[in-house]
MIDREN-820600 format. One line per field, with one value per residue (C-alpha): residue number from 1; residue in one letter; y, x, z. Coordinates in steps of 0.001 Angstrom, whole numbers, plus 500000, padded with zeros to 6 digits. Layout:
# MIDREN-820600
nr = [NUM / ...]
rest = [A / ...]
north = [Y / ...]
east = [X / ...]
up = [Z / ...]
//
This chain:
# MIDREN-820600
nr = [1 / 2 / 3 / 4 / 5 / 6 / 7 / 8 / 9 / 10 / 11 / 12 / 13 / 14 / 15 / 16 / 17 / 18 / 19 / 20 / 21 / 22 / 23 / 24 / 25 / 26 / 27 / 28 / 29 / 30 / 31 / 32 / 33 / 34 / 35 / 36 / 37 / 38 / 39 / 40 / 41 / 42 / 43 / 44 / 45 / 46 / 47 / 48 / 49 / 50 / 51 / 52 / 53 / 54 / 55 / 56 / 57 / 58 / 59 / 60 / 61 / 62 / 63 / 64 / 65 / 66 / 67 / 68 / 69 / 70 / 71 / 72 / 73 / 74 / 75 / 76 / 77 / 78 / 79 / 80 / 81 / 82 / 83 / 84 / 85 / 86 / 87 / 88 / 89 / 90 / 91 / 92 / 93 / 94 / 95 / 96 / 97 / 98 / 99 / 100 / 101 / 102 / 103 / 104 / 105 / 106 / 107 / 108 / 109 / 110 / 111 / 112 / 113 / 114 / 115 / 116 / 117 / 118 / 119 / 120 / 121 / 122 / 123 / 124 / 125 / 126 / 127 / 128 / 129 / 130 / 131 / 132 / 133 / 134 / 135 / 136 / 137 / 138 / 139 / 140 / 141 / 142 / 143 / 144 / 145 / 146 / 147 / 148 / 149 / 150 / 151 / 152 / 153 / 154 / 155 / 156 / 157 / 158 / 159 / 160 / 161 / 162 / 163 / 164 / 165 / 166 / 167 / 168 / 169 / 170 / 171 / 172 / 173 / 174 / 175 / 176 / 177 / 178 / 179 / 180 / 181 / 182 / 183 / 184 / 185 / 186 / 187 / 188 / 189 / 190 / 191 / 192 / 193 / 194 / 195 / 196 / 197 / 198 / 199 / 200 / 201 / 202 / 203 / 204 / 205 / 206 / 207 / 208 / 209 / 210 / 211 / 212 / 213 / 214 / 215 / 216 / 217 / 218 / 219 / 220 / 221 / 222 / 223 / 224 / 225 / 226 / 227 / 228 / 229 / 230 / 231 / 232 / 233 / 234 / 235 / 236 / 237 / 238 / 239 / 240 / 241 / 242 / 243 / 244 / 245 / 246 / 247 / 248 / 249 / 250 / 251 / 252 / 253 / 254 / 255 / 256 / 257 / 258 / 259 / 260 / 261 / 262 / 263 / 264 / 265 / 266 / 267 / 268 / 269 / 270 / 271 / 272 / 273 / 274 / 275 / 276 / 277 / 278 / 279 / 280 / 281 / 282 / 283 / 284 / 285 / 286 / 287 / 288 / 289 / 290 / 291 / 292 / 293 / 294 / 295 / 296 / 297 / 298 / 299 / 300 / 301 / 302 / 303 / 304 / 305 / 306 / 307 / 308 / 309 / 310 / 311 / 312]
rest = [X / X / X / X / X / X / X / X / X / X / X / X / X / X / X / X / X / X / X / X / X / X / X / X / X / X / X / X / X / X / X / X / X / X / X / X / X / X / X / X / X / X / X / X / X / X / X / X / X / X / X / X / X / X / X / X / X / X / X / X / X / X / X / X / X / X / X / X / X / X / X / X / X / X / X / X / X / X / X / X / X / X / X / X / X / X / X / X / X / X / X / X / X / X / X / X / X / X / X / X / X / X / X / X / X / X / X / X / X / X / X / X / X / X / X / X / X / X / X / X / X / X / X / X / X / X / X / X / X / X / X / X / X / X / X / X / X / X / X / X / X / X / X / X / X / X / X / X / X / X / X / X / X / X / X / X / X / X / X / X / X / X / X / X / X / X / X / X / X / X / X / X / X / X / X / X / X / X / X / X / X / X / X / X / X / X / X / X / X / X / X / X / X / X / X / X / X / X / X / X / X / X / X / X / X / X / X / X / X / X / X / X / X / X / X / X / X / X / X / X / X / X / X / X / X / X / X / X / X / X / X / X / X / X / X / X / X / X / X / X / X / X / X / X / X / X / X / X / X / X / X / X / X / X / X / X / X / X / X / X / X / X / X / X / X / X / X / X / X / X / X / X / X / X / X / X / X / X / X / X / X / X / X / X / X / X / X / X / X / X / X / X / X / X / X / X / X / X / X / X / X / X / X / X / X / X / X / X / X / X / X / X]
north = [105988 / 107171 / 110138 / 110429 / 113028 / 114119 / 111764 / 108582 / 105996 / 102367 / 100323 / 101258 / 098261 / 098919 / 096122 / 094225 / 093949 / 090272 / 088849 / 085444 / 083247 / 084692 / 088303 / 089310 / 091097 / 088498 / 089923 / 086806 / 087048 / 090744 / 089854 / 087370 / 089909 / 092497 / 089945 / 088808 / 092358 / 093215 / 089979 / 090960 / 094256 / 096871 / 100373 / 101109 / 100063 / 101859 / 100730 / 101648 / 102334 / 101793 / 098144 / 097758 / 097806 / 100829 / 101875 / 098474 / 098885 / 100513 / 103337 / 100990 / 098265 / 100736 / 101829 / 098211 / 097182 / 100138 / 099581 / 095936 / 096810 / 099487 / 097163 / 094451 / 096860 / 098242 / 101235 / 099241 / 101010 / 103973 / 103241 / 105565 / 105465 / 106405 / 109212 / 110337 / 111019 / 112722 / 115484 / 117059 / 116029 / 112269 / 112986 / 114921 / 112267 / 109333 / 111252 / 112178 / 108568 / 106911 / 109490 / 108960 / 105239 / 105815 / 106250 / 108026 / 110106 / 109973 / 109922 / 112035 / 111862 / 114529 / 113874 / 113241 / 116453 / 118759 / 120123 / 122991 / 123621 / 126359 / 124061 / 121337 / 123739 / 125219 / 121746 / 120788 / 124094 / 122970 / 119531 / 121206 / 123290 / 120235 / 118002 / 120705 / 121564 / 118467 / 115811 / 114730 / 113735 / 112172 / 113702 / 110876 / 111558 / 108714 / 110072 / 106618 / 106076 / 109644 / 111128 / 114205 / 115185 / 117144 / 118778 / 119353 / 123023 / 122146 / 119793 / 122534 / 124910 / 122336 / 121596 / 125308 / 125915 / 122834 / 122455 / 119186 / 117512 / 115561 / 112936 / 112535 / 109175 / 109437 / 107093 / 109091 / 107037 / 107853 / 109742 / 109524 / 113023 / 114452 / 112665 / 114127 / 117599 / 117451 / 116318 / 119063 / 121634 / 120530 / 120583 / 124102 / 125345 / 125925 / 123615 / 122070 / 118463 / 115916 / 112152 / 110692 / 107094 / 105637 / 103672 / 102366 / 098901 / 096434 / 098460 / 097954 / 100841 / 100757 / 100575 / 103535 / 105490 / 104987 / 106226 / 109338 / 110133 / 108271 / 107437 / 104082 / 102582 / 102770 / 100096 / 096552 / 093256 / 089726 / 089430 / 092608 / 091182 / 092099 / 095806 / 095667 / 093875 / 096271 / 099337 / 097863 / 096956 / 100395 / 102107 / 099989 / 101170 / 097819 / 098796 / 095524 / 093440 / 095631 / 095099 / 091341 / 090972 / 093091 / 091047 / 087780 / 088981 / 091067 / 088507 / 087849 / 091553 / 092294 / 089587 / 090914 / 094390 / 093401 / 095838 / 094198 / 091080 / 092409 / 092361 / 088822 / 087723 / 089373 / 087861 / 084426 / 084506 / 085784 / 082966 / 080438 / 081803 / 081288 / 084987 / 085254 / 082458 / 083392 / 085214 / 086574 / 089962 / 091857 / 092613 / 094104 / 092347 / 090051 / 086276 / 084169 / 081430 / 078022 / 079222 / 082283 / 080032 / 077864 / 080966 / 082089 / 078665 / 078550 / 082084 / 081442 / 078309 / 080224 / 083027 / 080597 / 079095 / 082507 / 083467 / 080237 / 081095 / 084492 / 082917 / 085067]
east = [758986 / 756155 / 756967 / 755600 / 752893 / 750391 / 747680 / 749583 / 747413 / 747532 / 750399 / 754028 / 755855 / 759086 / 761335 / 764105 / 767508 / 768174 / 771627 / 773126 / 774043 / 777570 / 776348 / 776649 / 773844 / 771403 / 770115 / 768170 / 766200 / 765746 / 763980 / 761711 / 760953 / 759849 / 757681 / 756166 / 755214 / 753716 / 751726 / 750146 / 748930 / 751186 / 750901 / 754599 / 757869 / 760215 / 763830 / 766824 / 764580 / 765516 / 764419 / 766228 / 769634 / 770589 / 773347 / 775037 / 775414 / 778320 / 777469 / 778160 / 775946 / 773113 / 773243 / 773400 / 770433 / 768287 / 769163 / 768122 / 764786 / 764050 / 764948 / 762641 / 759767 / 760169 / 757930 / 754897 / 754741 / 756625 / 759744 / 760796 / 764404 / 765549 / 768078 / 768658 / 772338 / 774603 / 775402 / 773844 / 776583 / 775875 / 772133 / 772476 / 774717 / 772427 / 769331 / 770834 / 771884 / 768557 / 766430 / 768534 / 767843 / 764078 / 763136 / 759832 / 761202 / 763244 / 762497 / 764289 / 764171 / 765565 / 768950 / 768956 / 770939 / 767941 / 766655 / 764250 / 761293 / 763136 / 766139 / 763902 / 762172 / 765505 / 766937 / 764148 / 764474 / 768050 / 766779 / 764499 / 767371 / 769636 / 767183 / 766008 / 762646 / 762412 / 762650 / 759488 / 760246 / 758711 / 758991 / 759581 / 758180 / 759537 / 760516 / 761102 / 763976 / 765242 / 764647 / 763184 / 759636 / 757873 / 754640 / 751687 / 752668 / 756239 / 755015 / 752706 / 755685 / 757873 / 755232 / 754569 / 758283 / 758984 / 757043 / 758850 / 757429 / 754451 / 754051 / 754270 / 755318 / 753490 / 754780 / 754524 / 752944 / 750506 / 749754 / 746049 / 745336 / 748176 / 746827 / 743348 / 744829 / 746812 / 743801 / 741683 / 744343 / 744188 / 740394 / 740394 / 742952 / 745624 / 748011 / 748074 / 746989 / 749788 / 749592 / 749823 / 750947 / 751296 / 754292 / 753510 / 755044 / 753373 / 750160 / 749422 / 746926 / 745972 / 742141 / 742106 / 744576 / 742483 / 739409 / 741383 / 742198 / 745396 / 745776 / 747389 / 750464 / 754196 / 755665 / 756953 / 755298 / 756049 / 752368 / 751807 / 748534 / 747051 / 747701 / 746583 / 743376 / 742601 / 743170 / 741093 / 738185 / 738265 / 738284 / 735277 / 733382 / 733488 / 734979 / 733959 / 735746 / 738814 / 738757 / 738206 / 741202 / 743332 / 742286 / 743284 / 746856 / 747257 / 748940 / 751708 / 752053 / 752411 / 755042 / 757000 / 757105 / 759053 / 761918 / 765257 / 764209 / 761532 / 763719 / 764868 / 761227 / 760330 / 763263 / 762592 / 758986 / 759981 / 762517 / 759892 / 757522 / 760220 / 760605 / 764257 / 766803 / 768348 / 767185 / 770720 / 771051 / 774324 / 776061 / 775147 / 771822 / 769510 / 769156 / 766100 / 766065 / 764441 / 761580 / 761081 / 760821 / 758244 / 756205 / 756203 / 755081 / 752223 / 751049 / 751253 / 749105 / 746510 / 746523 / 745827 / 742903 / 741376 / 741814 / 740120 / 737163 / 736946 / 737247 / 740312]
up = [699640 / 701961 / 704201 / 707708 / 708267 / 710899 / 709598 / 710585 / 712323 / 713397 / 714794 / 714148 / 715530 / 717394 / 716159 / 717869 / 716226 / 715421 / 716157 / 715499 / 718455 / 718373 / 718358 / 714694 / 712844 / 711502 / 708245 / 707234 / 710488 / 709788 / 706536 / 708336 / 711041 / 708489 / 706664 / 709984 / 710952 / 707567 / 707461 / 710775 / 709423 / 710989 / 709562 / 709957 / 711560 / 713939 / 714166 / 716334 / 719314 / 722948 / 722816 / 719490 / 721230 / 719136 / 721524 / 721065 / 717290 / 715524 / 713109 / 710191 / 711664 / 712213 / 708571 / 707379 / 709524 / 708505 / 704866 / 705065 / 706709 / 704117 / 701251 / 702584 / 703261 / 699733 / 700390 / 701562 / 704933 / 706426 / 708462 / 711293 / 712503 / 715989 / 715597 / 719191 / 719771 / 722320 / 719805 / 716744 / 714305 / 714611 / 714610 / 711360 / 709803 / 710649 / 709562 / 706196 / 705642 / 706476 / 704677 / 701561 / 701883 / 702028 / 705684 / 706324 / 709199 / 712364 / 716090 / 718689 / 722489 / 724811 / 726448 / 730198 / 730807 / 730249 / 733533 / 732779 / 730515 / 728635 / 728091 / 726691 / 724293 / 723190 / 722594 / 720220 / 718385 / 717700 / 716659 / 714117 / 712780 / 712623 / 710772 / 708395 / 706905 / 704709 / 707427 / 709291 / 712865 / 715957 / 719416 / 721899 / 725369 / 727511 / 730930 / 732456 / 730014 / 729561 / 733003 / 731291 / 732203 / 729459 / 730578 / 728272 / 727980 / 727018 / 724292 / 722975 / 722780 / 721016 / 718388 / 717824 / 717180 / 715071 / 711808 / 711069 / 714177 / 712850 / 715559 / 719326 / 720697 / 723989 / 726669 / 729840 / 732618 / 734050 / 730887 / 730098 / 731436 / 729324 / 726247 / 726846 / 727333 / 724091 / 722100 / 723651 / 722734 / 719092 / 719040 / 720485 / 717949 / 720588 / 718728 / 715280 / 715227 / 715107 / 715123 / 718629 / 718894 / 722364 / 723545 / 726997 / 726888 / 724609 / 724575 / 728285 / 728279 / 724608 / 724922 / 727304 / 725177 / 722055 / 723897 / 724937 / 721314 / 720452 / 716760 / 717472 / 719080 / 718554 / 720763 / 720684 / 721577 / 720435 / 719419 / 717341 / 716057 / 719441 / 718940 / 715303 / 716286 / 719121 / 716916 / 714086 / 716374 / 717986 / 714573 / 713559 / 716639 / 718430 / 721783 / 723437 / 720820 / 721230 / 724999 / 724701 / 722387 / 724693 / 727726 / 726046 / 725519 / 728667 / 730975 / 728459 / 727584 / 731300 / 731678 / 728706 / 730243 / 733340 / 733942 / 733283 / 731388 / 729021 / 725915 / 726691 / 726976 / 723669 / 721808 / 723311 / 722080 / 718639 / 718360 / 719480 / 716822 / 714174 / 713462 / 714488 / 714598 / 717942 / 721064 / 721570 / 723289 / 723122 / 726395 / 728731 / 728613 / 730561 / 730327 / 731115 / 733731 / 733253 / 735465 / 733211 / 730166 / 731950 / 732820 / 729187 / 727951 / 730462 / 729681 / 725938 / 726277 / 728313 / 725739 / 722915 / 724806 / 725381 / 721725 / 720648 / 722890 / 721146 / 717707 / 717080]
//
């Protein structure tokens, strides 16, 4: 199975966790979801993320879900597994389990209890010791969700102290200046170069992030072909094509990123596209109104017209 390394590029799609209408794991929909993502050209998958309802799964369900994804992927692309946990024992246990099943690496975010730069750096030194030298891992910088603000200097210290950290999931916002600073630090030899994939919801700033040096995106969107197309056009040197594709999808991406109902919007669209059988979200979770569904239908129709005009 492919292992994650610092050369990773492209789109690592953050997946949802499909459930049946009565709330059980839907493994048939999981297979379709994996096939859907691979058919649209993603470079990797990330499971058990914040939008994957990881905290609503039992430990057994998490292992079952990850195992099903890995079996369906069958080594075609790397799979990263969210391993953040309140303590190091469950982090170590989950990591050992998923790596044995063929995961490419794990992702860890800081707990909300960290309140100083030194505490943050010390925490990730313990993460490195817990995971061990043979496990590649992703540093998740998502202060909106974690409440932990990691400055550029803190990230430089973490990477210097943790040889297993091969990727930064950068989703600070505003974060373009931080992204530029990190890339400059690597170019100047201040830090070793790691892969930087951006996670600001659905790729809302993806063209700008790519221009600042991001290697791709690690986020979720019900239309992952947008992010794949934007990254591919940018890599080919066609910035205008990348921007045009982004613009066509932007209204729906913006709608999907509403705080509170974003996951419900994403699951509704994936169900409408035939990817998952049910848009069910485990409690506590949002529900869409009839007006929300009408908005999504109107925005989807407008998106398709714009794509037709682009010949996409």
